C-alpha positions as CSV (number, residue, x, y, z in Angstrom):
1,X,112.2,91.2,109.6
2,X,109.8,93.8,108.2
3,X,108.7,92.8,104.7
4,X,109.8,94.8,101.7
5,X,107.4,95.6,98.8
6,X,108.5,96.8,95.4
7,X,106.0,99.4,94.1
8,X,107.2,99.1,90.4
9,X,109.2,96.7,88.4
10,X,109.1,94.8,85.1
11,X,109.8,91.2,85.8
12,X,108.1,90.3,82.5
13,X,111.0,91.9,80.7
14,X,112.5,89.4,78.3
15,X,116.0,90.4,79.5
16,X,115.1,88.7,82.8
17,X,113.3,85.6,81.4
18,X,116.2,83.1,81.7
19,X,117.1,84.4,85.2
20,X,113.7,84.3,86.8
21,X,114.2,80.9,88.5
22,X,117.1,82.4,90.4
23,X,115.7,86.0,90.9
24,X,112.5,85.1,92.7
25,X,114.1,82.8,95.4
26,X,116.6,85.6,96.0
27,X,113.8,88.1,96.6
28,X,112.0,85.7,98.9
29,X,115.1,85.2,101.0
30,X,115.3,88.9,101.6
31,X,111.6,89.1,102.7
32,X,110.5,90.9,99.5
33,X,106.9,89.7,99.8
34,X,105.1,91.7,97.1
35,X,106.1,93.4,93.9
36,X,104.0,95.2,91.3
37,X,104.9,94.0,87.8
38,X,104.0,96.6,85.2
39,X,103.1,95.8,81.6
40,X,103.8,98.6,79.0
41,X,102.2,97.4,75.8
42,X,99.7,94.9,74.5
43,X,102.5,92.5,73.6
44,X,103.7,92.0,77.2
45,X,100.3,92.1,79.0
46,X,99.9,88.3,78.6
47,X,103.4,87.7,80.1
48,X,102.5,89.8,83.2
49,X,99.3,87.9,83.7
50,X,101.1,84.6,83.3
51,X,103.6,85.5,86.0
52,X,100.8,86.6,88.3
53,X,99.0,83.3,87.9
54,X,102.3,81.4,88.5
55,X,103.4,83.4,91.5
56,X,100.2,84.8,93.1
57,X,101.7,85.2,96.5
58,X,104.5,87.5,95.2
59,X,103.3,89.3,92.1
60,X,100.6,92.0,91.7
61,X,99.9,92.5,88.0
62,X,99.5,96.0,86.5
63,X,98.8,96.6,82.8
64,X,99.2,99.8,80.9
65,X,100.1,101.4,77.6
66,X,103.3,103.3,78.1
67,X,103.9,106.5,76.1
68,X,106.9,104.9,74.4
69,X,104.6,102.3,72.9
70,X,101.5,104.1,71.8
71,X,102.4,103.8,68.2
72,X,102.2,100.0,68.6
73,X,98.6,100.0,69.9
74,X,95.9,98.1,68.1
75,X,92.5,99.6,67.3
76,X,91.1,97.3,70.0
77,X,93.7,98.2,72.7
78,X,91.1,99.5,75.1
79,X,88.9,96.5,74.7
80,X,91.9,94.2,75.2
81,X,93.0,96.1,78.3
82,X,89.5,95.9,79.8
83,X,89.3,92.2,79.1
84,X,92.6,91.5,80.9
85,X,91.5,93.6,83.9
86,X,88.3,91.6,84.2
87,X,89.7,88.2,83.5
88,X,93.2,88.3,85.1
89,X,94.0,87.3,88.6
90,X,92.3,89.6,91.0
91,X,93.3,92.4,91.4
92,X,94.8,93.8,88.2
93,X,96.1,97.4,88.4
94,X,96.7,100.0,85.6
95,X,100.1,101.2,84.5
96,X,102.7,101.9,83.4
97,X,101.2,104.7,81.5
98,X,101.7,108.5,81.3
99,X,103.3,111.3,79.4
100,X,106.8,111.8,78.0
101,X,107.9,114.8,75.9
102,X,111.5,113.5,75.6
103,X,110.4,111.1,72.9
104,X,111.6,112.3,69.5
105,X,108.8,112.7,66.9
106,X,106.1,111.5,69.3
107,X,102.5,112.5,68.9
108,X,101.9,114.2,72.2
109,X,98.2,114.7,71.7
110,X,97.9,111.0,71.2
111,X,99.8,110.4,74.4
112,X,97.4,112.6,76.3
113,X,94.4,110.8,74.8
114,X,95.8,107.4,75.6
115,X,96.7,108.4,79.1
116,X,93.3,110.0,79.8
117,X,91.5,106.8,78.8
118,X,93.6,104.8,81.3
119,X,93.1,107.4,84.0
120,X,89.3,107.2,83.4
121,X,89.4,103.4,83.7
122,X,91.5,103.5,86.9
123,X,89.0,106.0,88.3
124,X,86.0,104.0,87.3
125,X,87.3,101.0,89.2
126,X,89.3,102.9,91.8
127,X,92.4,100.9,90.8
128,X,96.0,101.7,91.6
129,X,97.5,103.7,88.7
130,X,101.3,103.9,88.0
131,X,102.2,107.1,86.1
132,X,105.4,107.7,84.0
133,X,106.0,111.4,83.5
134,X,109.1,113.0,81.8
135,X,109.3,116.6,80.8
136,X,105.5,116.9,80.9
137,X,104.5,118.0,84.4
138,X,102.4,120.9,83.1
139,X,100.2,118.8,80.9
140,X,100.0,116.1,83.5
141,X,98.7,118.6,86.1
142,X,96.2,120.0,83.6
143,X,94.8,116.5,83.1
144,X,94.7,115.9,86.8
145,X,92.9,119.2,87.4
146,X,90.3,118.6,84.8
147,X,89.5,114.9,85.2
148,X,88.3,112.6,88.0
149,X,91.0,110.7,89.8
150,X,90.9,107.4,91.6
151,X,89.8,107.8,95.2
152,X,93.0,106.1,96.4
153,X,95.2,108.5,94.5
154,X,97.9,107.4,92.0
155,X,101.6,106.6,92.0
156,X,104.2,108.7,90.3
157,X,106.8,106.1,89.4
158,X,110.4,107.1,90.0
159,X,109.2,110.7,90.6
160,X,111.6,113.1,88.9
161,X,109.6,116.3,89.2
162,X,110.6,119.4,91.1
163,X,110.3,120.0,94.8
164,X,107.9,122.8,94.1
165,X,105.3,120.5,92.5
166,X,105.1,118.1,95.5
167,X,102.4,120.0,97.4
168,X,99.9,120.3,94.5
169,X,100.5,116.7,93.3
170,X,100.0,115.4,96.8
171,X,96.8,117.4,97.0
172,X,95.5,115.4,94.0
173,X,96.4,112.2,95.8
174,X,99.9,111.4,94.5
175,X,102.2,108.8,96.0
176,X,105.9,109.3,95.1
177,X,108.1,106.3,94.4
178,X,111.9,106.4,95.1
179,X,114.2,104.4,92.8
180,X,117.8,103.3,93.0
181,X,119.0,105.8,90.4
182,X,118.3,108.6,92.9
183,X,121.2,107.3,95.0
184,X,123.7,108.6,92.5
185,X,125.8,111.5,93.9
186,X,124.7,113.9,91.1
187,X,121.0,113.7,92.1
188,X,121.0,116.4,94.7
189,X,117.8,118.1,93.6
190,X,115.9,114.8,93.6
191,X,117.1,114.1,97.1
192,X,115.8,117.6,98.2
193,X,112.5,116.7,96.6
194,X,112.0,113.5,98.5
195,X,112.8,115.3,101.8
196,X,109.7,117.4,101.1
197,X,107.3,114.6,100.4
198,X,104.8,113.7,103.1
199,X,105.9,110.6,104.9
200,X,102.6,108.8,104.3
201,X,103.0,109.3,100.5
202,X,106.4,107.6,100.1
203,X,107.0,104.4,98.3
204,X,110.1,102.6,96.9
205,X,110.8,100.6,93.7
206,X,113.5,98.9,91.8
207,X,112.1,99.4,88.3
208,X,114.1,96.2,87.6
209,X,115.7,95.5,85.2
210,X,116.3,99.2,84.8
211,X,117.1,102.2,87.1
212,X,120.4,100.6,88.1
213,X,121.6,101.9,91.5
214,X,125.2,102.9,92.2
215,X,127.6,100.0,92.7
216,X,127.7,100.2,96.5
217,X,123.9,99.4,96.5
218,X,124.1,96.5,94.1
219,X,124.3,93.5,96.5
220,X,123.0,91.3,93.7
221,X,124.8,91.8,90.4
222,X,123.0,90.8,87.2
223,X,123.8,90.9,83.5
224,X,121.5,90.7,80.5
225,X,121.9,88.5,77.5
226,X,124.3,91.0,75.9
227,X,126.4,91.3,79.2
228,X,124.9,94.7,80.0
229,X,124.5,95.3,83.7
230,X,120.9,95.0,84.9
231,X,119.1,96.0,88.1
232,X,118.4,92.8,90.1
233,X,115.0,93.0,91.9
234,X,116.7,91.8,95.1
235,X,118.6,95.1,95.3
236,X,115.4,96.6,96.9
237,X,116.6,96.3,100.6
238,X,119.8,98.1,99.6
239,X,117.8,100.9,97.9
240,X,115.8,101.3,101.1
241,X,119.0,101.5,103.1
242,X,120.2,104.3,100.8
243,X,116.8,106.0,101.0
244,X,117.0,106.0,104.8
245,X,120.4,107.6,104.7
246,X,119.1,110.4,102.4
247,X,115.9,111.1,104.3
248,X,117.6,110.9,107.7
249,X,115.3,108.0,108.8
250,X,116.1,105.1,111.0
251,X,116.1,102.2,108.5
252,X,113.8,99.9,110.4
253,X,111.2,102.7,110.9
254,X,111.4,103.5,107.2
255,X,110.8,99.9,106.3
256,X,107.6,99.8,108.4
257,X,106.5,103.2,106.9
258,X,107.0,102.0,103.4
259,X,105.2,98.7,104.1
260,X,102.2,100.5,105.5
261,X,102.1,102.9,102.6
262,X,102.3,100.1,100.1
263,X,99.5,98.2,101.9
264,X,97.3,101.4,101.9
265,X,97.8,102.3,98.3
266,X,97.7,98.8,96.7
267,X,94.9,97.5,98.9
268,X,92.5,95.2,97.0
269,X,88.9,96.0,96.3
270,X,86.2,93.5,95.3
271,X,85.8,93.3,91.6
272,X,82.2,93.9,90.3
273,X,80.5,93.2,87.0
274,X,80.6,96.9,86.0
275,X,84.4,97.3,86.7
276,X,85.4,96.9,83.1
277,X,83.0,99.6,81.8
278,X,84.2,103.1,81.0
């Protein structure tokens, strides 16, 4: 069976902590061979690194300061991030980070500053970068147009932008990740968008424990500590099945395409002594 790779999830999330001994074997049984686990704040970066050390064959660590959490950052957050990048299991990627204008009372200028620092660090080291963008596509494009970008490009996690933006974003090096939430019947415009994306720029993710897909694609039900339904990371093959239906792809050929794209974007590069310098 062609392997599955999850381009973006949050297995370090404390809602999953007690279930991890069952979640990871379920993923392996379904040939999910790699997943990128994304930290979002200084508090959870150590949990991501710990998981990567414990499961090095499965987990690729990625550390970022998410726009939801910029108010929690310490004065030394950049130094701390660089230290994890240089001392964590090789390789360590950057993200989840980005811009979000849906956050009430957020300092958007601070968001842009924090994101631009992380973009510069990813560019300096040519690291995979996972970007969150909500209601901020104009500012994101302005930053991409006026700053250097990693040679390998960057990932737009659970891409929710318009179809009209695809061409320019792809020209800057974007990869576009499909999540299970896009399988809902009311996501017609998103489905149209993904039909426009170049096939060599497609990726797939669970965003587990979030981005819960519709019930018919939840082969692995999961509940959190408060009995709230969560997205099980082993739902990835079913999300790919739904993605194939939407895009009009034969499922096996889409699996191979996604695997090749994942391997191309998340390819490792040797770490050097200067990699942690901005």
